[in-house]
C-alpha atoms as a printed R data frame, in Angstrom:
    type eleno elety resid chain resno       x       y      z
1   ATOM     1    CA   UNK     A     1  -0.422  62.984 55.734
2   ATOM     2    CA   UNK     A     2   1.202  61.596 58.855
3   ATOM     3    CA   UNK     A     3   3.416  58.582 58.634
4   ATOM     4    CA   UNK     A     4   2.290  55.285 60.174
5   ATOM     5    CA   UNK     A     5   5.225  53.079 61.209
6   ATOM     6    CA   UNK     A     6   2.862  50.267 62.194
7   ATOM     7    CA   UNK     A     7   1.315  50.120 58.702
8   ATOM     8    CA   UNK     A     8   4.793  50.198 57.136
9   ATOM     9    CA   UNK     A     9   5.981  47.325 59.355
10  ATOM    10    CA   UNK     A    10   2.872  45.255 58.593
11  ATOM    11    CA   UNK     A    11   3.344  45.866 54.871
12  ATOM    12    CA   UNK     A    12   7.013  44.875 55.062
13  ATOM    13    CA   UNK     A    13   6.086  41.719 57.001
14  ATOM    14    CA   UNK     A    14   3.489  40.722 54.380
15  ATOM    15    CA   UNK     A    15   6.059  41.359 51.640
16  ATOM    16    CA   UNK     A    16   8.630  39.104 53.295
17  ATOM    17    CA   UNK     A    17   6.077  36.334 53.915
18  ATOM    18    CA   UNK     A    18   4.763  36.355 50.343
19  ATOM    19    CA   UNK     A    19   8.152  36.636 48.632
20  ATOM    20    CA   UNK     A    20   9.672  33.901 50.792
21  ATOM    21    CA   UNK     A    21   6.662  31.650 50.286
22  ATOM    22    CA   UNK     A    22   6.784  32.121 46.506
23  ATOM    23    CA   UNK     A    23  10.539  31.442 46.573
24  ATOM    24    CA   UNK     A    24  10.043  28.186 48.483
25  ATOM    25    CA   UNK     A    25   7.171  27.112 46.212
26  ATOM    26    CA   UNK     A    26   8.662  28.012 42.834
27  ATOM    27    CA   UNK     A    27  12.438  28.191 43.065
28  ATOM    28    CA   UNK     A    28  13.612  26.128 46.058
29  ATOM    29    CA   UNK     A    29  14.003  22.512 44.802
30  ATOM    30    CA   UNK     A    30  13.596  20.747 48.137
31  ATOM    31    CA   UNK     A    31  11.045  19.892 50.786
32  ATOM    32    CA   UNK     A    32  10.267  22.678 53.268
33  ATOM    33    CA   UNK     A    33   9.835  21.367 56.810
34  ATOM    34    CA   UNK     A    34   8.748  24.638 58.405
35  ATOM    35    CA   UNK     A    35   5.257  24.271 59.876
36  ATOM    36    CA   UNK     A    36   3.837  27.681 58.950
37  ATOM    37    CA   UNK     A    37   3.723  28.414 55.249
38  ATOM    38    CA   UNK     A    38   1.267  30.520 53.326
39  ATOM    39    CA   UNK     A    39   1.039  27.899 50.569
40  ATOM    40    CA   UNK     A    40   0.486  25.065 53.040
41  ATOM    41    CA   UNK     A    41  -2.261  27.032 54.793
42  ATOM    42    CA   UNK     A    42  -3.802  27.878 51.420
43  ATOM    43    CA   UNK     A    43  -3.956  24.268 50.226
44  ATOM    44    CA   UNK     A    44  -5.029  22.887 53.583
45  ATOM    45    CA   UNK     A    45  -7.975  25.275 53.668
46  ATOM    46    CA   UNK     A    46  -9.040  25.251 50.016
47  ATOM    47    CA   UNK     A    47  -8.692  21.466 49.619
48  ATOM    48    CA   UNK     A    48 -10.855  20.850 52.684
49  ATOM    49    CA   UNK     A    49 -13.580  23.130 51.322
50  ATOM    50    CA   UNK     A    50 -13.307  21.773 47.757
51  ATOM    51    CA   UNK     A    51 -13.318  18.176 48.987
52  ATOM    52    CA   UNK     A    52 -16.390  18.771 51.136
53  ATOM    53    CA   UNK     A    53 -18.271  20.490 48.295
54  ATOM    54    CA   UNK     A    54 -17.346  17.744 45.807
55  ATOM    55    CA   UNK     A    55 -18.616  15.015 48.120
56  ATOM    56    CA   UNK     A    56 -22.055  16.613 47.941
57  ATOM    57    CA   UNK     A    57 -22.239  15.894 44.191
58  ATOM    58    CA   UNK     A    58 -24.293  12.692 43.680
59  ATOM    59    CA   UNK     A    59 -22.862  11.781 40.266
60  ATOM    60    CA   UNK     A    60 -19.535   9.966 40.563
61  ATOM    61    CA   UNK     A    61 -18.362  11.123 37.139
62  ATOM    62    CA   UNK     A    62 -19.164  14.767 37.847
63  ATOM    63    CA   UNK     A    63 -17.584  14.440 41.281
64  ATOM    64    CA   UNK     A    64 -14.346  13.079 39.820
65  ATOM    65    CA   UNK     A    65 -14.327  15.852 37.228
66  ATOM    66    CA   UNK     A    66 -14.651  18.413 40.013
67  ATOM    67    CA   UNK     A    67 -11.761  16.780 41.859
68  ATOM    68    CA   UNK     A    68  -9.654  16.910 38.721
69  ATOM    69    CA   UNK     A    69 -10.214  20.647 38.373
70  ATOM    70    CA   UNK     A    70  -8.808  21.475 41.802
71  ATOM    71    CA   UNK     A    71  -5.115  21.002 41.004
72  ATOM    72    CA   UNK     A    72  -4.935  23.351 37.987
73  ATOM    73    CA   UNK     A    73  -7.334  25.973 39.335
74  ATOM    74    CA   UNK     A    74  -5.625  26.050 42.716
75  ATOM    75    CA   UNK     A    75  -2.404  27.070 40.994
76  ATOM    76    CA   UNK     A    76  -4.096  30.079 39.424
77  ATOM    77    CA   UNK     A    77  -5.745  31.038 42.703
78  ATOM    78    CA   UNK     A    78  -2.441  30.703 44.560
79  ATOM    79    CA   UNK     A    79  -0.721  32.987 42.055
80  ATOM    80    CA   UNK     A    80  -3.561  35.481 42.519
81  ATOM    81    CA   UNK     A    81  -3.163  35.285 46.322
82  ATOM    82    CA   UNK     A    82   0.552  36.045 45.988
83  ATOM    83    CA   UNK     A    83  -0.178  38.980 43.669
84  ATOM    84    CA   UNK     A    84  -2.817  40.426 46.005
85  ATOM    85    CA   UNK     A    85  -0.462  40.012 48.950
86  ATOM    86    CA   UNK     A    86   2.324  41.885 47.160
87  ATOM    87    CA   UNK     A    87   0.034  44.706 46.063
88  ATOM    88    CA   UNK     A    88  -1.342  45.000 49.592
89  ATOM    89    CA   UNK     A    89   2.125  44.998 51.142
90  ATOM    90    CA   UNK     A    90   3.423  47.857 48.988
91  ATOM    91    CA   UNK     A    91   0.167  49.757 49.456
92  ATOM    92    CA   UNK     A    92   0.577  49.503 53.223
93  ATOM    93    CA   UNK     A    93   4.179  50.641 53.003
94  ATOM    94    CA   UNK     A    94   3.201  53.620 50.854
95  ATOM    95    CA   UNK     A    95   0.490  54.480 53.370
96  ATOM    96    CA   UNK     A    96   2.906  54.016 56.252
97  ATOM    97    CA   UNK     A    97   5.421  56.311 54.566
98  ATOM    98    CA   UNK     A    98   2.830  59.107 54.612
99  ATOM    99    CA   UNK     A    99   1.099  58.633 51.233
100 ATOM   100    CA   UNK     A   100   3.688  60.853 49.553
101 ATOM   101    CA   UNK     A   101   2.011  60.931 46.136
102 ATOM   102    CA   UNK     A   102   0.841  63.518 43.607
103 ATOM   103    CA   UNK     A   103  -2.605  63.214 42.061
104 ATOM   104    CA   UNK     A   104  -2.975  64.188 38.415
105 ATOM   105    CA   UNK     A   105  -6.722  63.526 38.292
106 ATOM   106    CA   UNK     A   106  -9.318  65.859 39.742
107 ATOM   107    CA   UNK     A   107 -11.750  64.364 42.201
108 ATOM   108    CA   UNK     A   108  -9.305  61.742 43.499
109 ATOM   109    CA   UNK     A   109  -8.439  62.019 47.190
110 ATOM   110    CA   UNK     A   110  -5.367  60.782 48.980
111 ATOM   111    CA   UNK     A   111  -5.698  57.895 51.365
112 ATOM   112    CA   UNK     A   112  -5.130  54.178 51.847
113 ATOM   113    CA   UNK     A   113  -7.066  53.037 48.758
114 ATOM   114    CA   UNK     A   114  -5.181  55.481 46.575
115 ATOM   115    CA   UNK     A   115  -1.948  53.935 47.854
116 ATOM   116    CA   UNK     A   116  -3.332  50.505 46.983
117 ATOM   117    CA   UNK     A   117  -4.222  51.801 43.510
118 ATOM   118    CA   UNK     A   118  -0.665  53.121 43.041
119 ATOM   119    CA   UNK     A   119   0.700  49.778 44.188
120 ATOM   120    CA   UNK     A   120  -1.525  47.834 41.790
121 ATOM   121    CA   UNK     A   121  -0.697  49.975 38.744
122 ATOM   122    CA   UNK     A   122   2.991  49.701 39.582
123 ATOM   123    CA   UNK     A   123   3.007  45.939 40.194
124 ATOM   124    CA   UNK     A   124   1.177  45.198 36.960
125 ATOM   125    CA   UNK     A   125   3.272  47.860 35.160
126 ATOM   126    CA   UNK     A   126   0.240  49.720 33.773
127 ATOM   127    CA   UNK     A   127   2.074  53.076 33.708
128 ATOM   128    CA   UNK     A   128  -1.097  55.203 33.771
129 ATOM   129    CA   UNK     A   129   0.634  58.180 35.375
130 ATOM   130    CA   UNK     A   130  -2.443  59.505 37.190
131 ATOM   131    CA   UNK     A   131  -0.820  58.853 40.581
132 ATOM   132    CA   UNK     A   132   2.888  59.593 41.037
133 ATOM   133    CA   UNK     A   133   5.267  59.283 43.998
134 ATOM   134    CA   UNK     A   134   6.875  62.494 45.199
135 ATOM   135    CA   UNK     A   135   9.232  61.498 48.034
136 ATOM   136    CA   UNK     A   136  12.412  59.464 47.914
137 ATOM   137    CA   UNK     A   137  10.906  56.602 49.921
138 ATOM   138    CA   UNK     A   138   7.788  56.497 47.740
139 ATOM   139    CA   UNK     A   139   9.896  56.442 44.559
140 ATOM   140    CA   UNK     A   140  12.100  53.699 45.961
141 ATOM   141    CA   UNK     A   141   9.064  51.586 46.800
142 ATOM   142    CA   UNK     A   142   7.680  52.081 43.288
143 ATOM   143    CA   UNK     A   143  10.980  50.995 41.720
144 ATOM   144    CA   UNK     A   144  11.264  47.923 43.911
145 ATOM   145    CA   UNK     A   145   7.661  46.909 43.251
146 ATOM   146    CA   UNK     A   146   7.985  47.380 39.489
147 ATOM   147    CA   UNK     A   147  11.070  45.171 39.419
148 ATOM   148    CA   UNK     A   148   9.390  42.611 41.640
149 ATOM   149    CA   UNK     A   149   6.382  42.586 39.343
150 ATOM   150    CA   UNK     A   150   8.564  41.689 36.344
151 ATOM   151    CA   UNK     A   151  10.361  39.001 38.348
152 ATOM   152    CA   UNK     A   152   7.089  37.579 39.645
153 ATOM   153    CA   UNK     A   153   5.698  37.313 36.123
154 ATOM   154    CA   UNK     A   154   8.861  35.593 34.871
155 ATOM   155    CA   UNK     A   155   8.808  33.128 37.765
156 ATOM   156    CA   UNK     A   156   5.152  32.228 37.161
157 ATOM   157    CA   UNK     A   157   5.773  31.796 33.415
158 ATOM   158    CA   UNK     A   158   8.566  29.342 34.207
159 ATOM   159    CA   UNK     A   159   6.709  27.644 37.071
160 ATOM   160    CA   UNK     A   160   3.500  26.611 35.327
161 ATOM   161    CA   UNK     A   161   5.110  24.813 32.339
162 ATOM   162    CA   UNK     A   162   7.402  22.915 34.711
163 ATOM   163    CA   UNK     A   163   4.437  21.766 36.805
164 ATOM   164    CA   UNK     A   164   2.561  20.536 33.735
165 ATOM   165    CA   UNK     A   165   5.722  18.922 32.362
166 ATOM   166    CA   UNK     A   166   6.231  17.000 35.608
167 ATOM   167    CA   UNK     A   167   2.580  15.954 35.591
168 ATOM   168    CA   UNK     A   168   2.815  14.699 32.012
169 ATOM   169    CA   UNK     A   169   6.002  12.789 32.787
170 ATOM   170    CA   UNK     A   170   4.346  11.140 35.770
171 ATOM   171    CA   UNK     A   171   1.342  10.023 33.729
172 ATOM   172    CA   UNK     A   172   3.315   8.254 31.003
173 ATOM   173    CA   UNK     A   173   4.142   5.189 33.095
174 ATOM   174    CA   UNK     A   174   0.637   5.169 34.569
175 ATOM   175    CA   UNK     A   175  -0.827   4.965 31.062
176 ATOM   176    CA   UNK     A   176   1.649   2.234 30.092
177 ATOM   177    CA   UNK     A   177   0.582   0.216 33.130
178 ATOM   178    CA   UNK     A   178  -2.954  -0.057 31.726
179 ATOM   179    CA   UNK     A   179  -2.147  -2.925 29.355
180 ATOM   180    CA   UNK     A   180   0.319  -4.504 31.772
181 ATOM   181    CA   UNK     A   181  -1.680  -4.587 35.003
182 ATOM   182    CA   UNK     A   182  -5.299  -3.910 34.057
183 ATOM   183    CA   UNK     A   183  -7.625  -1.042 34.914
184 ATOM   184    CA   UNK     A   184  -7.349  -0.213 37.719
185 ATOM   185    CA   UNK     A   185  -3.895  -1.808 38.027
186 ATOM   186    CA   UNK     A   186  -3.553  -4.734 40.420
187 ATOM   187    CA   UNK     A   187  -0.571  -6.769 41.562
188 ATOM   188    CA   UNK     A   188  -2.179 -10.112 40.736
189 ATOM   189    CA   UNK     A   189  -3.016  -9.042 37.188
190 ATOM   190    CA   UNK     A   190   0.463  -7.575 36.682
191 ATOM   191    CA   UNK     A   191   2.112 -10.867 37.613
192 ATOM   192    CA   UNK     A   192  -0.396 -12.931 35.657
193 ATOM   193    CA   UNK     A   193   0.147 -10.937 32.472
194 ATOM   194    CA   UNK     A   194   3.910 -11.484 32.751
195 ATOM   195    CA   UNK     A   195   3.676 -15.269 33.014
196 ATOM   196    CA   UNK     A   196   4.487 -15.829 29.325
197 ATOM   197    CA   UNK     A   197   7.924 -17.149 28.259
198 ATOM   198    CA   UNK     A   198  10.636 -14.617 29.154
199 ATOM   199    CA   UNK     A   199   7.943 -12.588 30.888
200 ATOM   200    CA   UNK     A   200   9.985 -12.409 34.072
201 ATOM   201    CA   UNK     A   201  12.709 -10.530 32.215
202 ATOM   202    CA   UNK     A   202  10.100  -8.055 30.978
203 ATOM   203    CA   UNK     A   203   8.800  -7.777 34.533
204 ATOM   204    CA   UNK     A   204  12.312  -7.026 35.771
205 ATOM   205    CA   UNK     A   205  12.622  -4.186 33.254
206 ATOM   206    CA   UNK     A   206   9.190  -2.901 34.234
207 ATOM   207    CA   UNK     A   207  10.087  -2.805 37.918
208 ATOM   208    CA   UNK     A   208  13.367  -1.091 37.074
209 ATOM   209    CA   UNK     A   209  11.463   1.607 35.184
210 ATOM   210    CA   UNK     A   210   9.146   2.017 38.154
211 ATOM   211    CA   UNK     A   211  12.137   2.307 40.452
212 ATOM   212    CA   UNK     A   212  13.149   5.416 38.501
213 ATOM   213    CA   UNK     A   213   9.526   6.570 38.352
214 ATOM   214    CA   UNK     A   214   9.204   6.397 42.139
215 ATOM   215    CA   UNK     A   215  12.440   8.336 42.579
216 ATOM   216    CA   UNK     A   216  11.217  11.044 40.185
217 ATOM   217    CA   UNK     A   217   7.824  11.070 41.909
218 ATOM   218    CA   UNK     A   218   9.463  11.607 45.271
219 ATOM   219    CA   UNK     A   219  11.712  14.415 44.039
220 ATOM   220    CA   UNK     A   220   9.019  16.280 42.098
221 ATOM   221    CA   UNK     A   221   6.152  15.866 44.576
222 ATOM   222    CA   UNK     A   222   8.269  16.729 47.601
223 ATOM   223    CA   UNK     A   223   9.429  19.951 45.954
224 ATOM   224    CA   UNK     A   224   6.055  20.741 44.365
225 ATOM   225    CA   UNK     A   225   3.299  19.064 46.456
226 ATOM   226    CA   UNK     A   226   0.575  20.604 44.281
227 ATOM   227    CA   UNK     A   227   1.308  17.825 41.771
228 ATOM   228    CA   UNK     A   228  -0.324  15.338 44.133
229 ATOM   229    CA   UNK     A   229  -3.687  17.058 43.526
230 ATOM   230    CA   UNK     A   230  -3.409  16.625 39.731
231 ATOM   231    CA   UNK     A   231  -5.546  13.661 38.728
232 ATOM   232    CA   UNK     A   232  -5.056  11.289 35.791
233 ATOM   233    CA   UNK     A   233  -6.942  11.530 32.506
234 ATOM   234    CA   UNK     A   234  -9.121   8.506 33.330
235 ATOM   235    CA   UNK     A   235 -11.231   8.272 36.469
236 ATOM   236    CA   UNK     A   236 -10.135   4.670 37.059
237 ATOM   237    CA   UNK     A   237  -6.427   5.560 37.033
238 ATOM   238    CA   UNK     A   238  -4.355   7.451 39.565
239 ATOM   239    CA   UNK     A   239  -0.774   7.715 40.742
240 ATOM   240    CA   UNK     A   240  -1.878   6.433 44.159
241 ATOM   241    CA   UNK     A   241  -3.435   3.278 42.676
242 ATOM   242    CA   UNK     A   242  -0.477   2.645 40.361
243 ATOM   243    CA   UNK     A   243   2.061   3.087 43.145
244 ATOM   244    CA   UNK     A   244   0.041   0.763 45.379
245 ATOM   245    CA   UNK     A   245  -0.129  -1.915 42.682
246 ATOM   246    CA   UNK     A   246   3.641  -1.784 42.201
247 ATOM   247    CA   UNK     A   247   4.239  -2.043 45.961
248 ATOM   248    CA   UNK     A   248   1.809  -4.970 46.170
249 ATOM   249    CA   UNK     A   249   3.527  -6.760 43.286
250 ATOM   250    CA   UNK     A   250   6.968  -6.186 44.794
251 ATOM   251    CA   UNK     A   251   5.754  -7.555 48.133
252 ATOM   252    CA   UNK     A   252   4.485 -10.744 46.474
253 ATOM   253    CA   UNK     A   253   7.732 -11.214 44.564
254 ATOM   254    CA   UNK     A   254   9.849 -10.602 47.667
255 ATOM   255    CA   UNK     A   255   7.855 -13.186 49.625
256 ATOM   256    CA   UNK     A   256   8.734 -15.591 46.889
257 ATOM   257    CA   UNK     A   257   7.749 -16.451 43.344
258 ATOM   258    CA   UNK     A   258   9.914 -19.093 41.730
259 ATOM   259    CA   UNK     A   259  12.029 -17.616 38.943
260 ATOM   260    CA   UNK     A   260  10.936 -14.046 39.631
261 ATOM   261    CA   UNK     A   261  13.131 -10.953 39.879
262 ATOM   262    CA   UNK     A   262  13.377 -10.800 43.664
263 ATOM   263    CA   UNK     A   263  16.380  -8.450 43.842
264 ATOM   264    CA   UNK     A   264  14.851  -5.851 41.516
265 ATOM   265    CA   UNK     A   265  11.585  -6.115 43.446
266 ATOM   266    CA   UNK     A   266  13.470  -5.319 46.662
267 ATOM   267    CA   UNK     A   267  15.050  -2.219 45.082
268 ATOM   268    CA   UNK     A   268  11.755  -0.978 43.668
269 ATOM   269    CA   UNK     A   269   9.950  -1.684 46.929
270 ATOM   270    CA   UNK     A   270  12.533   0.317 48.884
271 ATOM   271    CA   UNK     A   271  12.287   3.497 46.807
272 ATOM   272    CA   UNK     A   272   8.494   3.213 46.453
273 ATOM   273    CA   UNK     A   273   8.058   2.868 50.197
274 ATOM   274    CA   UNK     A   274  10.464   5.788 50.694
275 ATOM   275    CA   UNK     A   275   8.324   7.953 48.426
276 ATOM   276    CA   UNK     A   276   5.113   7.003 50.218
277 ATOM   277    CA   UNK     A   277   6.472   7.775 53.684
278 ATOM   278    CA   UNK     A   278   8.046  11.086 52.658
279 ATOM   279    CA   UNK     A   279   4.881  12.233 50.920
280 ATOM   280    CA   UNK     A   280   2.900  11.340 54.025
281 ATOM   281    CA   UNK     A   281   5.137  13.704 55.972
282 ATOM   282    CA   UNK     A   282   4.613  16.488 53.436
283 ATOM   283    CA   UNK     A   283   0.829  16.282 53.738
284 ATOM   284    CA   UNK     A   284   0.973  15.484 57.451
285 ATOM   285    CA   UNK     A   285  -1.080  12.335 56.962
286 ATOM   286    CA   UNK     A   286  -0.173  10.043 59.828
287 ATOM   287    CA   UNK     A   287  -0.442   6.302 59.071
288 ATOM   288    CA   UNK     A   288  -3.936   4.889 59.501
289 ATOM   289    CA   UNK     A   289  -5.203   1.354 59.941
290 ATOM   290    CA   UNK     A   290  -7.322   0.248 57.019
291 ATOM   291    CA   UNK     A   291 -11.032  -0.106 57.634
292 ATOM   292    CA   UNK     A   292 -10.996  -3.521 55.963
293 ATOM   293    CA   UNK     A   293  -8.218  -5.954 55.133
294 ATOM   294    CA   UNK     A   294  -7.226  -5.519 51.476
295 ATOM   295    CA   UNK     A   295  -5.934  -9.092 51.299
296 ATOM   296    CA   UNK     A   296  -7.916 -11.634 53.318
297 ATOM   297    CA   UNK     A   297  -6.549 -15.153 53.541
298 ATOM   298    CA   UNK     A   298  -9.100 -16.437 51.027
299 ATOM   299    CA   UNK     A   299  -8.126 -13.800 48.456
300 ATOM   300    CA   UNK     A   300  -4.429 -14.529 48.950
301 ATOM   301    CA   UNK     A   301  -5.136 -18.184 48.268
302 ATOM   302    CA   UNK     A   302  -7.116 -17.146 45.184
303 ATOM   303    CA   UNK     A   303  -4.075 -15.213 43.945
304 ATOM   304    CA   UNK     A   304  -1.904 -18.292 44.533
305 ATOM   305    CA   UNK     A   305  -4.344 -20.423 42.536
306 ATOM   306    CA   UNK     A   306  -4.576 -17.957 39.638
307 ATOM   307    CA   UNK     A   307  -0.802 -17.558 39.394
308 ATOM   308    CA   UNK     A   308  -0.286 -21.317 39.660
309 ATOM   309    CA   UNK     A   309  -2.576 -21.841 36.654
310 ATOM   310    CA   UNK     A   310  -0.217 -19.629 34.659
311 ATOM   311    CA   UNK     A   311   2.984 -21.272 35.812
312 ATOM   312    CA   UNK     A   312   3.883 -18.927 38.675
313 ATOM   313    CA   UNK     A   313   4.201 -20.558 42.092
314 ATOM   314    CA   UNK     A   314   3.841 -18.179 45.038
315 ATOM   315    CA   UNK     A   315   5.591 -19.625 48.080
316 ATOM   316    CA   UNK     A   316   3.165 -20.818 50.736
317 ATOM   317    CA   UNK     A   317   5.492 -22.383 53.275
318 ATOM   318    CA   UNK     A   318   5.314 -21.511 56.965
319 ATOM   319    CA   UNK     A   319   6.081 -17.858 57.560
320 ATOM   320    CA   UNK     A   320   5.300 -16.681 54.007
321 ATOM   321    CA   UNK     A   321   2.004 -15.080 55.001
322 ATOM   322    CA   UNK     A   322   3.611 -13.435 58.037
323 ATOM   323    CA   UNK     A   323   6.411 -12.043 55.878
324 ATOM   324    CA   UNK     A   324   3.890 -10.647 53.426
325 ATOM   325    CA   UNK     A   325   1.933  -9.061 56.288
326 ATOM   326    CA   UNK     A   326   5.126  -7.409 57.565
327 ATOM   327    CA   UNK     A   327   5.879  -5.949 54.135
328 ATOM   328    CA   UNK     A   328   2.313  -4.687 53.771
329 ATOM   329    CA   UNK     A   329   2.466  -3.005 57.163
330 ATOM   330    CA   UNK     A   330   5.492  -1.037 55.969
331 ATOM   331    CA   UNK     A   331   3.484   0.882 53.359
332 ATOM   332    CA   UNK     A   332  -0.276   0.231 53.504
333 ATOM   333    CA   UNK     A   333  -1.065   2.504 56.515
334 ATOM   334    CA   UNK     A   334   0.865   5.365 54.887
335 ATOM   335    CA   UNK     A   335  -0.561   5.083 51.407
336 ATOM   336    CA   UNK     A   336  -4.063   4.544 52.800
337 ATOM   337    CA   UNK     A   337  -3.759   7.805 54.754
338 ATOM   338    CA   UNK     A   338  -2.566   9.576 51.596
339 ATOM   339    CA   UNK     A   339  -5.401   8.119 49.529
340 ATOM   340    CA   UNK     A   340  -7.950   9.150 52.154
341 ATOM   341    CA   UNK     A   341  -6.618  12.704 52.258
342 ATOM   342    CA   UNK     A   342  -6.578  13.011 48.451
343 ATOM   343    CA   UNK     A   343 -10.006  11.350 48.167
344 ATOM   344    CA   UNK     A   344  -8.725   8.452 46.102
345 ATOM   345    CA   UNK     A   345  -9.178   4.717 46.498
346 ATOM   346    CA   UNK     A   346  -6.671   1.897 46.720
347 ATOM   347    CA   UNK     A   347  -6.894  -0.896 44.136
348 ATOM   348    CA   UNK     A   348  -7.620  -4.521 45.035
349 ATOM   349    CA   UNK     A   349  -4.859  -7.114 44.895
350 ATOM   350    CA   UNK     A   350  -6.538  -8.889 42.003
351 ATOM   351    CA   UNK     A   351  -9.490  -7.860 39.785
352 ATOM   352    CA   UNK     A   352 -12.870  -8.668 41.276
353 ATOM   353    CA   UNK     A   353 -14.123  -9.608 37.825
354 ATOM   354    CA   UNK     A   354 -12.889  -9.468 34.281
355 ATOM   355    CA   UNK     A   355 -13.422  -6.225 32.455
356 ATOM   356    CA   UNK     A   356 -12.039  -4.159 29.643
357 ATOM   357    CA   UNK     A   357  -8.860  -2.120 29.981
358 ATOM   358    CA   UNK     A   358  -9.002   1.536 29.030
359 ATOM   359    CA   UNK     A   359  -7.313   0.864 25.709
360 ATOM   360    CA   UNK     A   360 -10.099  -1.569 24.808
361 ATOM   361    CA   UNK     A   361 -12.963   0.861 25.412
362 ATOM   362    CA   UNK     A   362 -14.128   4.067 23.794
363 ATOM   363    CA   UNK     A   363 -17.154   6.287 24.141
364 ATOM   364    CA   UNK     A   364 -17.091   6.778 20.359
365 ATOM   365    CA   UNK     A   365 -17.503   3.052 19.853
366 ATOM   366    CA   UNK     A   366 -20.575   2.875 22.073
367 ATOM   367    CA   UNK     A   367 -22.071   5.966 20.468
368 ATOM   368    CA   UNK     A   368 -21.488   4.549 16.984
369 ATOM   369    CA   UNK     A   369 -22.811   1.118 17.788
370 ATOM   370    CA   UNK     A   370 -19.460  -0.629 17.225
371 ATOM   371    CA   UNK     A   371 -19.256  -1.562 20.914
372 ATOM   372    CA   UNK     A   372 -22.118  -2.884 22.988
373 ATOM   373    CA   UNK     A   373 -23.329  -0.382 25.565
374 ATOM   374    CA   UNK     A   374 -23.991  -3.161 28.090
375 ATOM   375    CA   UNK     A   375 -21.037  -4.380 30.186
376 ATOM   376    CA   UNK     A   376 -19.461  -7.456 28.648
377 ATOM   377    CA   UNK     A   377 -16.816  -9.872 29.780
378 ATOM   378    CA   UNK     A   378 -13.552  -8.903 28.144
379 ATOM   379    CA   UNK     A   379 -11.680 -11.384 26.003
380 ATOM   380    CA   UNK     A   380  -8.224 -12.015 27.472
381 ATOM   381    CA   UNK     A   381  -5.961 -10.605 24.777
382 ATOM   382    CA   UNK     A   382  -2.786 -10.943 26.826
383 ATOM   383    CA   UNK     A   383  -2.131 -14.605 26.252
């Protein structure tokens, strides 16, 4: 058959694009600022379709379950896209090199699809032997593809456990926040539950842990943005809500709570805000004004009253509200844009009503009759 330089060039171009994209996604431990990326195009397209289809589901629980499936299944689909791209690229190069192959099976004809078949059996190392290369270029392509197939498999084997390890590490602090800040976590509840004697020291340690958590979140999610699509075990928990609650709490402490850990709050606020802004750049979610104010004046006064009942005085002198508004403007538009893109909601500043934390509830209890199926007001076990 005649050679086709155009097909060979297209195949080589696809090979370079796929290999470089896989390298940036799996091996390169830093944020990629280049606009065009196969992985970015893949997630931008599939997430839009998945998000639209999930919104059509009337049941909230089923809808959240569908959202939770996207992260893991998208990884498998992405790996499949890379594999198909590599098989196609080598098939095109074999075709462009003149389909220099020998057929050991009667009834099989030479052509483009036979080159694709040779590429597929080589990439997945099947070793059937019914189609063999006969020229030097064809043999070289087979050797390169076989080696690339082994390397691709090794990279995927190492990539998936790391992704799940990072996800698990992220969720630990989110689960720990359940008993410390309520479900979903809120800044007002976090401060209220740390109003016991020496509670401010515990709060300082908590914010220090979240300072490290935010730094790890930024490093892992900038390098591997797919982690942002992984949802928490419980529908009423998320990394977006937890991060927002910590930022809210830090903002309140910075504005002024007598005896609170203001310096640690400033450090945690800085790295948390850094993470939010950088992640907004990764997902290209420009800051958006909130549709409704998360903290109206009346609710802020309610927070002051609740904290005052538990011995925490939130400064209310002239300029305190303006300072709090300035701090909120530094992160709320960014995290709201992220939450909107990821189809998640931001938590309130203080619980609308008392309810049970996740650790206090169980479906087994309701099914067994040990827990009432009707919603009940939770007993405050934190004081």
